[in-house]
N, C-alpha and C positions, 0 to 999 in steps of 0.2 A: 544511242548518244553516250550511255554509260561505260563505253569501252574504255579500258585504261590505254593512255596513249604513251607510246614508245618512241625513241629515238627515230628519226626520219619517218614519221608517220603523220599524215593528214587526213583530216575529215572535213566533209562538207556538212553545212547544217543551215536549216532554213532561219529567215530572220526571226521567226516566232520561237525556235529552238533556242537561238542565242539569247531571246531575252528572259527565255524560260531559265536558262543557265545562269545568267546575269541574276535573275530574281533569288535564284538558289544560292548565290555567293560561289557558283562553280568557277566562274571567271574572276572572282575578286581574291586578288592575294591577301594574306594575312598581313595586316598593318598595324605597327604601333602608333598610337596617336598620343598627343601630348593634353589633347582638350578633351575632356569627359564631356558627355552631352548633359551632364547636370551641372557642368561650369558654364554653358551657354545661357545667356539671359534670357527671362521668359518671352515669349514672341520672335525669338530668333528666326523662324521660319516660316512666320505668318505671311510675309510678303513675298516670299521664294516663288518663282516660277521658273518653269522649265524652259531653257531656250535650246531649241533645236539648231544645229549648224547649218548654215548654207550650204547644199550641195553644189558642186561645181561640175561642169560640162567639159570632157576631154575634147579638144579640136586639134586640128592642123593649122598653124598660123606662119604665113611668110612674113617675115620682118628684114628690113635692112640690115646687112651684115653689121656695121657699125652701132647700130641700135641694139643688137643682141650682144655684142663685145663690151658696150657701156654698162649694160645690167650685170653681165658676167663678171667685170671687172670688180664688181662691189663684193664679189663673194657668194657664198652658197645661199641658196634664196631666191636667185635672179628671176624665176618664174612667178613667184609670190609677188615680188617688187612690182614687175609688170602688170600684173592683176591689180594690184594696189593703185597705180597709175591710170589704168583704166576704170577702175571703181571711183576714183576721185574726178575724173572727167565726166562719167555718167552721172554721178550725183550733183555735179556743178550744172549740168544741162538740164536736169530735170528739177533745180530750184530756180531756173530763170522766169 
């Protein structure tokens, strides 16, 4: 994993390898920060919790052409919006 990457080079890594690289700041770009840790109020991170993103499942879905065109007409992100509509429906049904 310590090989230098050159242009047009790809590597594979396990999730554990990626986590190790992240922990070692290999994947973290140098950043300029305007807030120093000593500027944060005491207890700032006390209630912090890690939130894992929800994973999505790739599927093939057939929808009416006019439905797809409606979402596409609203611009980039039409699949995300379609998922949001389905999420709203599921949440509404669960709360009944």
